[in-house]
C-alpha positions as CSV (number, residue, x, y, z in Angstrom):
1,M,-0.4,-0.1,-0.3
2,A,2.6,2.5,1.0
3,K,3.4,2.4,-3.3
4,H,0.3,3.6,-3.3
5,V,0.5,6.9,-1.5
6,E,2.0,10.0,-3.0
7,Y,3.5,12.6,-0.4
8,E,4.2,16.5,-1.1
9,K,6.7,18.5,0.7
10,V,6.2,21.1,3.4
11,G,7.8,23.9,4.5
12,D,9.8,23.7,8.0
13,E,7.0,26.3,9.2
14,Y,4.5,23.3,9.1
15,L,5.5,21.2,12.2
16,E,6.3,24.6,13.7
17,H,2.5,25.6,13.8
18,R,1.9,21.6,14.7
19,Q,3.8,21.4,18.1
20,L,2.5,19.7,21.6
21,K,3.8,21.0,24.8
22,R,6.4,18.3,25.8
23,G,7.0,17.2,29.3
24,A,3.4,18.0,30.5
25,A,2.5,15.0,32.3
26,G,4.5,11.6,34.3
27,W,2.8,8.5,34.7
28,V,0.8,9.7,38.0
29,L,-1.0,11.7,35.9
30,L,-0.8,9.4,33.1
31,A,-2.8,6.8,35.0
32,G,-5.2,9.4,36.5
33,L,-6.1,10.2,32.6
34,G,-6.5,6.6,32.2
35,V,-9.2,6.2,35.4
36,S,-10.7,9.4,33.9
37,Y,-11.7,8.2,30.6
38,V,-13.4,5.3,31.8
39,I,-14.5,6.1,35.2
40,S,-18.6,7.4,34.2
41,G,-18.8,3.8,33.1
42,D,-18.6,3.1,37.1
43,F,-21.4,4.8,37.2
44,A,-24.0,4.1,34.3
45,G,-24.3,2.0,31.3
46,W,-22.9,-1.5,32.8
47,N,-26.1,-2.4,34.8
48,F,-28.0,-2.9,31.1
49,G,-25.8,-5.8,30.8
50,L,-28.3,-7.5,33.8
51,A,-31.3,-7.3,31.9
52,E,-29.5,-8.8,28.5
53,G,-27.6,-11.7,30.2
54,G,-29.0,-11.7,34.0
55,W,-25.9,-11.6,36.9
56,G,-23.8,-14.5,35.8
57,G,-23.8,-13.4,32.0
58,L,-23.2,-10.1,33.1
59,L,-20.1,-11.8,35.4
60,I,-18.9,-13.6,32.4
61,A,-19.2,-11.0,30.2
62,T,-16.9,-8.8,32.3
63,V,-14.4,-11.5,33.1
64,L,-13.6,-11.8,29.0
65,M,-13.6,-7.6,28.7
66,G,-11.5,-7.5,31.6
67,A,-9.3,-9.8,30.2
68,M,-9.4,-8.3,26.6
69,Y,-8.3,-4.9,28.3
70,T,-5.5,-6.2,30.4
71,C,-4.1,-7.8,27.3
72,M,-4.6,-5.7,25.1
73,V,-3.6,-2.5,27.7
74,F,0.3,-4.7,27.7
75,G,0.2,-4.5,24.2
76,L,-0.2,-0.8,24.0
77,A,2.2,-0.9,26.9
78,E,5.0,-2.2,24.5
79,L,3.4,-0.1,21.4
80,A,3.5,3.1,23.2
81,A,7.1,3.1,24.4
82,A,8.6,1.8,21.2
83,L,6.4,4.1,18.9
84,P,5.7,7.5,21.5
85,V,3.8,9.2,18.9
86,A,0.2,11.5,19.4
87,G,-1.6,9.2,16.5
88,A,-1.4,6.4,19.4
89,G,-3.2,3.3,17.5
90,Y,-2.9,5.0,14.3
91,G,0.8,5.6,14.9
92,F,1.4,1.5,15.7
93,A,-1.5,0.3,12.4
94,R,0.6,2.6,10.4
95,R,4.2,1.1,11.0
96,A,2.3,-2.6,11.0
97,L,-0.4,-2.3,8.4
98,G,0.5,0.5,6.1
99,P,-1.1,3.8,5.1
100,L,-4.6,2.6,4.8
101,G,-4.6,0.0,8.2
102,G,-3.4,3.0,10.1
103,F,-6.1,5.8,8.4
104,A,-8.7,3.1,9.2
105,T,-7.8,2.5,12.7
106,G,-7.2,6.3,13.4
107,V,-10.6,6.5,12.2
108,A,-12.6,3.9,14.6
109,I,-10.3,5.3,17.5
110,L,-11.8,9.0,16.4
111,I,-15.4,7.7,16.2
112,E,-15.3,6.3,19.7
113,Y,-13.9,9.5,21.2
114,A,-16.0,11.9,19.0
115,I,-19.0,10.5,19.6
116,A,-18.8,9.3,23.5
117,P,-18.5,12.8,24.8
118,A,-22.1,13.5,22.9
119,A,-23.4,10.1,25.0
120,I,-21.9,11.5,28.0
121,A,-23.4,14.9,27.6
122,V,-26.4,13.9,27.6
123,F,-26.1,11.6,30.7
124,I,-25.0,14.8,32.2
125,G,-27.8,16.5,31.0
126,G,-29.5,13.6,32.4
127,Y,-28.4,13.6,36.0
128,V,-29.1,17.9,36.2
129,E,-32.3,17.3,35.4
130,T,-32.8,14.6,37.9
131,L,-31.4,16.0,40.5
132,G,-33.6,19.3,39.5
133,L,-30.8,21.6,39.4
134,F,-31.3,25.1,37.8
135,G,-34.7,24.2,37.0
136,L,-34.5,23.1,33.6
137,T,-36.7,21.0,31.8
138,N,-34.2,20.9,28.6
139,S,-31.1,19.8,28.3
140,W,-29.4,21.4,25.6
141,P,-28.0,24.6,27.7
142,V,-26.1,21.6,29.8
143,Y,-24.9,20.7,26.9
144,L,-23.4,23.6,25.6
145,V,-22.0,24.7,28.7
146,C,-19.5,21.8,29.6
147,F,-18.5,22.0,26.0
148,L,-18.0,25.3,26.1
149,I,-16.3,25.1,29.9
150,F,-13.8,22.0,29.1
151,I,-12.8,22.9,25.7
152,G,-11.5,26.1,26.9
153,V,-10.0,24.5,29.9
154,H,-8.0,22.3,27.2
155,L,-7.8,25.5,25.1
156,Y,-5.7,27.2,28.0
157,G,-3.1,24.5,28.0
158,V,-2.7,20.1,28.6
159,G,-0.7,20.9,32.1
160,E,-3.6,22.2,33.3
161,A,-6.4,20.4,32.3
162,L,-4.5,17.4,32.9
163,R,-4.2,18.7,36.5
164,L,-7.5,19.6,36.7
165,M,-8.9,16.1,35.3
166,F,-7.2,14.7,38.2
167,V,-8.4,16.3,40.7
168,I,-12.3,15.7,39.4
169,T,-11.4,12.2,38.9
170,G,-9.9,12.3,42.9
171,V,-13.3,13.0,43.7
172,A,-15.5,10.2,41.6
173,V,-12.6,7.5,43.0
174,V,-13.9,8.6,46.9
175,A,-17.5,8.6,45.8
176,L,-17.2,4.4,44.5
177,L,-15.1,4.2,47.6
178,A,-18.2,5.7,50.0
179,F,-20.3,3.5,47.6
180,I,-18.6,-0.1,47.9
181,I,-18.1,0.3,51.3
182,G,-21.8,1.5,52.5
183,M,-22.9,-1.8,50.3
184,I,-20.5,-4.4,51.9
185,P,-23.0,-4.7,54.7
186,K,-26.4,-5.2,52.7
187,F,-24.6,-7.7,50.3
188,D,-27.2,-11.0,50.1
189,A,-26.0,-13.7,47.2
190,D,-29.1,-14.2,46.6
191,K,-29.8,-10.9,45.7
192,L,-27.3,-11.4,42.4
193,F,-29.5,-14.0,40.7
194,D,-33.1,-12.4,41.4
195,V,-33.5,-11.9,37.5
196,G,-34.1,-14.8,35.7
197,G,-35.7,-16.3,38.6
198,G,-32.3,-17.3,40.7
199,S,-30.6,-19.2,37.5
200,F,-27.3,-17.9,37.1
201,L,-27.6,-18.1,33.1
202,P,-31.2,-16.8,32.8
203,F,-30.9,-15.9,29.0
204,G,-28.2,-18.6,28.2
205,V,-24.7,-17.9,26.3
206,T,-26.4,-15.4,23.5
207,G,-27.3,-13.6,26.9
208,A,-23.7,-13.4,28.4
209,L,-22.3,-12.3,24.5
210,G,-24.8,-9.3,24.5
211,A,-23.8,-8.1,27.5
212,L,-19.8,-8.2,26.3
213,V,-21.6,-4.2,25.0
214,F,-22.1,-3.3,28.5
215,A,-19.1,-4.9,30.0
216,I,-17.2,-2.7,27.7
217,W,-18.5,0.5,29.7
218,F,-16.4,-0.7,33.2
219,F,-13.2,-0.1,30.8
220,L,-14.1,1.8,27.8
221,A,-11.4,4.4,26.6
222,V,-8.3,3.2,28.9
223,E,-6.4,2.4,25.7
224,G,-6.1,6.4,25.1
225,V,-3.5,7.0,27.5
226,P,-1.0,6.3,24.5
227,L,-2.4,9.7,22.8
228,A,-0.3,11.3,25.3
229,A,2.7,10.4,24.3
230,E,3.9,13.7,22.6
231,E,3.4,15.1,26.0
232,A,4.8,12.8,28.5
233,R,7.9,13.6,30.1
234,D,9.7,10.0,29.6
235,P,7.2,8.2,27.4
236,K,9.6,5.1,27.1
237,R,8.9,4.8,30.3
238,D,5.9,6.5,31.7
239,M,3.7,4.9,28.8
240,P,3.7,1.1,30.7
241,R,3.5,2.8,34.0
242,G,0.7,4.9,33.3
243,I,-1.6,2.7,31.5
244,I,-0.7,-0.6,33.7
245,G,-1.7,1.6,36.7
246,A,-4.8,2.8,35.6
247,M,-5.9,-0.6,34.1
248,L,-5.3,-2.3,38.0
249,A,-7.3,0.4,39.6
250,L,-10.3,-0.2,37.2
251,L,-10.4,-4.0,37.7
252,L,-10.4,-3.7,41.2
253,F,-13.2,-0.9,39.9
254,A,-15.3,-3.1,37.9
255,G,-15.1,-6.2,40.4
256,A,-17.0,-4.4,43.5
257,I,-19.0,-2.6,42.0
258,L,-20.4,-5.3,39.8
259,V,-20.5,-7.3,43.2
260,F,-21.6,-5.0,45.7
261,A,-24.5,-2.9,43.7
262,P,-26.7,-6.0,42.8
263,G,-25.2,-7.9,45.2
264,G,-26.9,-5.1,48.2
265,A,-30.1,-3.9,45.9
266,G,-31.0,-6.7,43.6
267,S,-30.3,-7.2,40.2
268,E,-33.8,-6.8,38.9
269,A,-33.6,-3.3,40.8
270,L,-30.5,-2.0,38.6
271,K,-31.4,-3.6,35.4
272,A,-33.2,-0.5,33.7
273,S,-31.7,2.3,36.2
274,N,-30.1,5.5,34.8
275,N,-28.4,5.8,38.0
276,P,-27.9,2.7,39.5
277,L,-25.1,3.4,42.3
278,P,-28.1,6.4,43.8
279,D,-30.6,3.5,42.9
280,A,-28.7,0.7,44.4
281,V,-28.3,2.2,47.7
282,R,-32.1,3.9,47.9
283,A,-32.9,-0.1,47.5
284,A,-30.4,-2.0,50.3
285,Y,-31.5,1.0,52.6
286,G,-35.3,1.0,52.4
287,G,-35.6,4.7,51.1
288,D,-33.2,7.9,50.4
289,N,-30.5,8.6,52.6
290,L,-27.0,10.7,52.8
291,L,-24.9,8.2,51.6
292,A,-27.6,7.9,48.5
293,Q,-27.3,12.1,47.8
294,V,-23.1,11.9,47.7
295,V,-23.3,9.2,45.2
296,N,-26.1,10.7,43.0
297,Y,-24.5,14.5,42.9
298,V,-20.7,13.0,42.8
299,G,-21.7,10.8,40.1
300,L,-21.9,13.9,38.2
301,A,-18.4,14.0,38.7
302,G,-17.5,10.9,37.2
303,L,-19.7,11.5,34.0
304,V,-17.7,14.9,34.1
305,A,-14.3,13.3,34.7
306,S,-14.9,11.0,31.7
307,F,-16.1,13.8,29.5
308,F,-13.2,16.0,29.7
309,S,-10.6,13.4,29.6
310,I,-12.6,11.7,26.3
311,I,-12.6,15.6,24.9
312,F,-8.5,15.6,25.3
313,A,-8.6,11.8,23.5
314,Y,-10.6,13.4,20.3
315,S,-8.1,16.3,20.0
316,R,-4.6,14.1,20.0
317,Q,-6.2,11.6,17.2
318,L,-7.8,14.6,15.4
319,F,-4.4,16.5,15.4
320,A,-2.5,13.7,14.4
321,L,-4.3,12.2,11.3
322,S,-4.3,15.7,10.2
323,R,-0.8,16.7,11.1
324,A,0.2,13.2,8.9
325,G,-2.3,14.7,6.0
326,Y,-4.9,11.8,6.2
327,L,-7.6,14.5,7.3
328,P,-7.3,18.5,6.2
329,R,-4.4,20.0,7.9
330,W,-5.9,23.1,9.0
331,L,-7.3,21.0,12.0
332,S,-3.8,20.2,13.4
333,R,-3.0,23.7,13.6
334,T,-1.6,24.2,17.4
335,G,-2.0,27.9,19.1
336,K,0.7,29.8,21.1
337,R,-0.1,27.7,24.4
338,K,0.6,24.1,22.3
339,T,-2.9,23.1,22.0
340,P,-4.3,22.0,19.1
341,Y,-7.5,24.2,18.9
342,L,-9.3,23.2,15.9
343,A,-9.1,19.8,16.8
344,L,-10.4,20.4,20.0
345,I,-13.1,23.2,18.7
346,V,-14.9,21.2,15.5
347,P,-15.4,17.6,16.7
348,G,-16.9,19.5,20.2
349,A,-19.4,21.7,17.8
350,I,-20.6,18.6,16.0
351,G,-20.9,16.8,19.5
352,F,-23.2,19.5,20.4
353,V,-25.1,19.4,17.7
354,L,-25.3,15.6,18.1
355,A,-26.1,15.5,21.7
356,S,-28.9,18.3,20.9
357,V,-30.7,16.4,18.1
358,T,-31.0,12.8,18.9
359,R,-31.1,13.1,23.1
360,N,-30.0,9.3,22.5
361,G,-27.1,8.8,24.9
362,A,-27.7,5.1,24.5
363,L,-27.1,5.0,20.7
364,L,-24.6,7.4,20.2
365,I,-22.6,5.4,22.8
366,N,-23.0,2.0,21.2
367,I,-21.6,3.7,17.8
368,A,-18.5,5.0,20.2
369,V,-18.3,1.1,21.8
370,F,-18.6,-0.9,18.1
371,G,-15.4,2.3,17.0
372,A,-13.7,1.1,20.0
373,A,-13.9,-2.5,19.5
374,L,-13.2,-2.5,15.7
375,S,-10.1,-0.4,16.4
376,Y,-8.8,-3.2,19.3
377,V,-8.8,-5.8,16.4
378,L,-6.3,-3.6,14.4
379,M,-4.5,-3.1,17.2
380,M,-3.5,-6.5,18.7
381,L,-3.3,-7.5,15.0
382,S,-0.3,-4.2,14.4
383,H,1.2,-5.5,18.0
384,I,1.5,-9.0,16.3
385,V,3.1,-7.9,13.2
386,L,5.6,-5.5,14.7
387,R,6.5,-8.6,16.2
388,V,6.8,-11.2,13.8
389,R,7.8,-8.7,11.1
390,E,10.4,-6.3,13.5
391,P,11.7,-8.7,15.9
392,N,14.5,-6.3,16.5
393,L,12.3,-2.9,16.9
394,E,13.8,-1.3,20.5
395,R,11.2,-2.1,22.9
396,P,11.9,-0.2,26.2
397,Y,9.1,-2.8,27.3
398,R,8.3,-6.2,26.5
399,T,4.2,-7.4,26.6
400,P,4.4,-10.3,29.0
401,G,3.4,-13.5,27.0
402,G,4.4,-11.7,23.7
403,I,1.8,-12.4,21.0
404,V,-0.1,-14.9,23.0
405,T,-1.3,-12.0,25.2
406,T,-2.7,-9.9,22.1
407,G,-3.7,-13.1,20.3
408,V,-6.2,-13.5,23.0
409,A,-6.8,-9.7,23.1
410,L,-7.2,-9.8,19.3
411,V,-9.7,-12.9,19.6
412,L,-11.8,-11.1,22.2
413,A,-12.4,-7.9,20.3
414,V,-13.4,-9.8,17.5
415,A,-16.2,-11.4,19.8
416,A,-16.8,-7.8,21.1
417,V,-17.3,-6.8,17.7
418,V,-19.8,-9.4,16.9
419,A,-21.2,-8.3,20.1
420,T,-22.4,-5.1,18.6
421,F,-24.6,-6.6,16.3
422,F,-26.8,-8.4,18.4
423,V,-27.6,-5.3,20.9
424,D,-27.9,-2.3,18.4
425,E,-27.8,-2.6,14.6
426,L,-28.5,0.8,14.0
427,A,-25.4,1.9,16.0
428,A,-22.9,-1.1,14.0
429,G,-24.6,0.2,10.9
430,I,-23.5,4.2,11.4
431,T,-20.0,3.1,12.4
432,A,-19.2,1.1,9.6
433,G,-21.2,3.6,7.5
434,I,-18.8,6.3,8.3
435,V,-16.2,4.2,8.3
436,V,-16.7,3.5,4.8
437,V,-17.0,7.4,3.9
438,A,-13.4,8.0,5.3
439,L,-12.2,5.0,3.2
440,A,-13.3,6.7,0.2
441,Y,-12.1,10.3,1.1
442,F,-8.7,8.2,2.0
443,W,-9.0,6.5,-1.5
444,F,-9.3,9.4,-4.0
445,Y,-7.8,12.2,-2.3
446,S,-5.7,12.0,0.8
447,R,-3.8,8.9,0.0
448,H,-2.3,11.8,-2.7
449,H,-1.7,14.3,0.0
450,L,0.1,12.8,2.8
451,V,2.9,14.6,4.7
452,A,6.4,12.8,5.2
453,A,7.5,15.3,7.7
454,A,5.1,13.9,10.0
455,P,6.5,11.9,13.2
456,E,4.2,8.8,12.2
457,E,5.1,8.6,9.1
458,E,8.8,9.2,9.3
459,F,8.7,6.0,11.8
460,A,7.3,4.3,8.7
461,A,10.0,5.3,6.3
462,I,12.5,4.5,8.6
463,A,11.2,0.7,9.1
464,Q,11.4,0.4,5.5
465,A,14.9,1.9,4.9
466,E,15.7,-0.9,7.2
467,K,13.9,-3.4,5.5
468,E,15.6,-2.3,2.3
469,L,19.0,-2.2,3.5
470,G,18.6,-5.5,5.5
């Protein structure tokens, strides 16, 4: 495929106007970023898997998706340390699968991160309405305020944004811990199985497969940590520590919430709840109380944390694809504070419109999940290809188990892609349509106008030269 692309020369000023702020994040902030991406999924969304597969089905799905993400994180830790670029998954696939494979991976990631904030904005609006804040009966002003404020913070500077994100995430983590501790005395194993009359798998294997999509919510977006590679202090050391540390925390939260929320309140009470943690406290204690109120209000912080952090993710993926010429180059320009302002603003505007027009958080998040699962398949394939084809590539961190580990993630990611069709054919169809349109744009236009000086393209060029010499 590399033979079928063309590069255009750009002046020195091209990359001068496309510089990110280096050294802004150490491994602790990167781990916080990973938790921040995901933490809203602990507060809402996972529980719909109880209706799909019962508690046993959701348990199996969570174990499988936890295994997939853990194996994938080990693979991404290796790739991010070896190829520390803002393009992350797109950069890895570009090196392994060529321009078309790289672009397809980047588009899938961009779908995930550009659509997810719109979905989370809908959930934030629902929380605000439920709490009766500001007397709102229509949530579009909430969507607008969210996008304006948090895009504004990102425009001010990446260091400031990551530190604020870390604080908000810390508040949400405290609420999760308070919830878990408060539910332990109310735990009753029989309550886990009250969906389906006491059966472990009330809806069979098919139900467990359908629950995969909702189990993903416990971990969705942690793979975005490598997008901060060009802004990390020491990416070869900090990237593996940051993403693995985040994953360990997420596994602990997922296990505790899956056991103690339905174990204290009953799976039946939570299977259709839009606010499962506060509802779990009320069901367990027989009415409203201080803990329910705290979890309810601070749950909003969890949603805000994920919304805030995923804005960072979509801007860096769009920045990288644009800088290399795969998408319109003007989107990658950075301002005086070294932030990609157009890559922040344009998807934010689109997200606000999607949230305001659809007001359908479930549809939007399922579109994002499909894009994510597709990107996982391509990223794990990239790890395997690079291990086989470039065994001598410098790897400051090596995945435990090598391609066996990422092979497990690849198989489970394929299963997740299939599962999305069982749960939401419309969302899967919309995502597939976006990918097809993007690939057509690449084939007919952008592959003739790529930028050789972009880091991801330079990495690929070096690999090709070494192959020819060797």
